[in-house]
N, C-alpha and C positions, 0 to 999 in steps of 0.2 A: 504494500500500500504506500501511497505517496506520503511523505513526511508532512506536507501541508494539510492533507486530509486528516492524518492522525492528530495533528495539533489542533485543527478546527473541532474535531470530535471531542478531544480532551477539554477544550474550552467550553463546549456545550455541556459536557458532563459536569464540569465545575459549576456552571451557572445553575443547572437543575438541582445539584446536590445542595447548593446554598439555598435555593428556594424551598426545597423539602425540609431542610433543617430549621429554617426560620418560620415556616408556616404550618407544616403538617406534623412535626414531632412535638409531643406533649411531655417529654421527659424533662423533669426539672433538675436533674443531676447533670444535664448536658453542659451548662455554663454558657458563657459568651464565646461561641466558636466562630472563627473566620477561616474559610477555605482559601488557602493561598495559591495552591497550584494542583493540577491533576496531570500526572505523567502516565501516558498510555503506551503499552507495548505495541510494537508494530503489527502483531497478529491479533490485537484487541482482546487478549486473554486476561490481562490484568490492568487495573487502573490504580496507581498509587495516589491517594488523596492526602495531600499535605495540609495541615491545619494548625492554627494557633489558638490559644485560649487566654482570655484575660484573667489574671489571677496568679496565685502561687502554685506550689507543687501539689497541694491538696486538690485544687480545682483541675489541674492537669490530669491527675490520676482518676478523679471522678468522671471527667469528660472522656478519657480513654476507655474506661469501663462501659460508659453509656454508649459510646460509638460502637463498641464491640457487640453490644446487645441489640442495637437497632440497625446494624449493617444490612441485614436481609430486607428489612422494611424499606430502607433508603434505596437499595438496589432495585427493588420491585417498583417503587414509585418513579424513579428516574427512568427505568426501562419502559414504562408506559408512555413517557414523553418522547424518548429517543428510540426510533425504530431501527434496530440493527439485528441481524440474524441471531447472534449470541452475545448477550451483554457481558462485559468484562467483570471479573471478580474485583470487588472493591477492597483495597488495603489502606486503612487509615494509619497515617504516620504523623507524629508531631513534627512540626517545622521549626528547626532550631536556628534558622537564618537570622531572625531578628535579634535573638539573644547573642549570637556570635557577632553580629554587627555592633551591638552595644558594647560587648567586651573589647572589640578592636578600637572602638571610639574612646573607651576609657583608657586603654593603653596609650593611644596617641595623646590624649589629654595629659596623662601623667608624664610622658616624655617631654611634652611642651612645657610643663611646669618646671621640670628639672632643668631644662635649657634656660628658662627665664631666671632661675635662681643662681645661675653660674656667674 
């Protein structure tokens, strides 16, 4: 399959998952979830859904457990909207990109302070 088509389908899946999580899921342990990216394999067998959660470690763990419980429901709801022969298996993974960026930003700030103090 063409990479453009795979990326377009991944973006559509991301949009639909976000819609389902915000409107159809009534799980109060889910927390404030943001779907940041969906990476789809070329054969459409798996879709890695990267997400972030507002809050600390406790909220991350609760959200991880909630997503594991509702994965089948989310997949079936999204599959109703996106018509493809075999819908990919959803794999939810926490996105550490923002935390890593914050860490790098703090390192740069500390180096800058050290340079100013010289």
